[in-house]
N, C-alpha and C positions, 0 to 999 in steps of 0.2 A: 472271919474276914480280916481281922487284925493280924492274925498269923500269916495270912495270905499276902497281905500288904508288906509285912516284914520280910517274908521270903522273896518277894518280887524285888524289893529294894536291894536285899543282899545279892540277888542274882544280877541286878543291874551293874553293881560294882565289880562282880566277877567277869561277867560277859554281857555287855549291853544288848546285843542282838537276841539274847535268850528271853527278853521280856516281851517279844512279839506275841507269843501265845497268850501271855497275860493281858495284853492290850486287846487281843481278840475276845477273850472272855469278858472283859469290861464293856466292850462295844456291843456284843451280843446280848448281854444282860440289860444294857440301856435300851437297845432296840426292841427288846422283848416287851417293853412298856406300851409300844405302839402296835403290837401284834393284834391285840383285841380291840374291837371297836369301842367297847365299854370297859373302862378300867376302874376299879374301886379306888377311892381316895386312899384308903388304908394301905393298898398295895403300892400305890405311887410313893407314899410316905415311907414305907418300909424299905423299897428299893433305893429311894433318895438317901435315906439315912445310911444304908449300907455303902453307897458310893462315897458319902462324906467320911464315913469311918475309915474306909480304904484309903482315900486321899490324904486324910489327916495323919493316919499312921505312917503312910509312905513318906510324906513331907517331913514328919518329925524324925524318923530314922535316917532319911537322906541327909538332913541338916546335921544331925549329930555325927553321922559317919564321916561326911565330907569334912566337917570341922576337925575331927580326930585325925584324919588323913593329912590335912593341911598343917596341922601343928604337931605331928609326931616327930620324934627325934631319934627313934631307933634306927632308921635308915635314912641316909642323906640322899635327897632327891633333887636333881637339877631340873626344875620345871621348864626351863627354856629349851631342853632337849625333847620335850614331849612332842609326838607327832600328831598334828590335828586331824579331826575327822574328815575335813575337806581333801586331805591328801589321798585318802582311800576313795573318795568320790572321783578325784582326778585320775587315779589309776583305773577306775571303773569304766572309763571311756577311752582308754588307750589300748592299742593292740586288740586282743580278743576280749578285753575287759577284765583282765586279771592282773597278777603281779607284774610290776614294771621295775626292773632293776635300776634304770637311770633315775627314775623319780625317787626311789629309795635312797640312792647314793646322794642325790641332791638334798634330801632331808638331813643327811649326815653332815653335809658341807655347811649348810646355813646355820648361823650361830644362835639365833633367837627364835622363839615360837611365832612371833609376829611376821618375821621374814618367811617362815615355812608356810604360814597361812596365806600371805600375799602371793608367794610363788605358786602355790597350788591353786589359788583362785584364778590367777592369770592364765595358767596352763589349762585349767578346766574350761574357761571361757573360749580360749583359743581352739581347743579340740572340738568344742561344741559347735563353734562357727564353721569350722573346717568340714564337719560332718553334715551340717545343714539339717533341715527338717526331715526330708525323705531319707537322707543318709543315716540319721540318728534312728529313724524308725526301723530301717533294715538292720542297723547295728544291734538294737535291743532284741529284735526277733532272733538273731544269730546267737546272741549272748544267752538268751533264755534256753535255746537248744543246747548250747555248750554247758549250761548250768545243770541241765537234767538228763542228758542223753546217756551218759556212761553209768551203767549199773554197777560197775566195780569201783566207782568213785575215784578214778585215776590211780588205782592201786599199782604201785610199782613204777609209775610214770615220772615221778619226781621225788626228791628228798632221799634221806637214808633211813627208811623206816625199819630196816632189819640190819643188824650189825654184820659185818663180814662181807665176803665177796659175792653173796647171794647165789652161790653155786651149790646145789644139793650134794651132800656128802654122807648123810646119815643113812641108816637102814631101819627097817621095821616101820612102825607108825610115824615116827618122827620124819623118816625119809619120805613117806607118802605125803605128809603135810608140806614138807620142803618142795617137793616136785609140783605141788599144786599152788604154792604161794610165792615161792621165790621167782625172781625175774627170769632166771635161766632154767627154771624147772621144766621138766618134760611135759607136765600137764597143766601149766599155767593158763593155757588157752581154754582148757576145760573149766577152770575156776571162773574165768572172765565170762564164759558162756552161761554158766550156772547163775552167776551174780546178775548178769543182764536179764536172764529169764525171770528170776525172782523180782527184779526191779520192775519189769513189764507187768507181772501179775499185780504188784502192789499199785502201780499207777492205774491199771485197768479197773481194779476194785474201786478205786476212788472215783474215776471218770464215769463208770457205768452206774454209779449209785446216786446219780444227780437228783432223782426224784425224792430222795429222802431228805426232809426239810426239818428234822428234829433240831433241837437247840444244840445238842452235843456236836452233831455233825456239821452244823452251820459254823460252830466255833472252830472246828478243825479246818474247815474250808477257808475261813477268814485268816486263820493262822498261817496256812500254806500260801495264801495269796500274799499276805504280809511278808513272808519269807522270800517269795519270788521278787517282790518289789524292792526289798532290802538288798538282795543280790544284784538286781539290775541298777540300783543306784550307787552301790559301793563295789569294792573289789570282788570280782567273781570270775566268770569265764571258764571255770573248770567244775566238773560235777563233785569234786572233793568238798567244795564249799557248802554243798547241801547236807553234808553229814551232821552239822549242828542242828538241823531241823528234822532229822529222821524220826524222832518220836511222833511228830505230827503225822507223817506219812504212814507209820506203822499203826497208830491209833485209828487213823481214818480208814485204812484198809480193813482193819478188824471190825469196825463198826458197820462198814458198807458192803462187806463181802457177800452177804445174803441177798441184799437188794440187787447187787451187780449180777449175781447168778441168775436171778429171776429175769432181769432185763436181757442178758445175753441169751437165755433160753428162749425168750419171746422173739428175739431177732433171728435166731437159728430156726425156730419153728416157722416164722413168717417167710423166711427165705426158702425153706424146704417146701412150704405150701405153694409158694409162688412158682417154684421150679416144677412142682408136680402138675399145677394147672397149666403151665406152659407146655409141658411135654404131652399133656392130654389134648 
């Protein structure tokens, strides 16, 4: 548990959103105390001590690491140029809920961190008022669709992920890969179809396994829910943002594939039986 806490703390400093699965683990462990009607005192003390150990280890390492970062002299850091978290929340309700070039440029123009925070807060409130309650509800539904709809995760739609002009020129196996992956490849549509098909299978495995209530699967579900909420609150609007949470989806699909197959089989059998009775 101490090692777990240290790893979570290190993860936080590398990529804060990556601790969402760790939060899910902690919450499910805490809620498991209330699962049974009669819980032994020894079990309560055991889990309570575990939580305290994790929290103590995390706080200690966080304090030490944060202090080292603030007082390090190896790299000169101008903290006034830091972009606050509220900026990404502000972008999260602009346009489709994704990257906003104007907001980003404004962060570069403002001199101090406090000015960046104030500007982002004002714009966030302004955009929220403009959307209204019903408008915001429709907005987050569409944003959720944008976050999860594309199985290729916006492959080739933005950025310079492959060097060169992205026109296939090679032969043999390399040429086959280029034609399937490059933007101007002859078979890039096939790649996107295959990626979408696999993504639908993964989502179906998770969805149709709803009756599995094991602690592991509940942890995965809570982690995925946390990931969705994170992307709805912050910058999102494109399926590429879901890449950082792919391990949750892959684990969830792996754990629930057998349960999903049984449910799908029952649905198919019930449908065929209903059709047979109707025809009879």
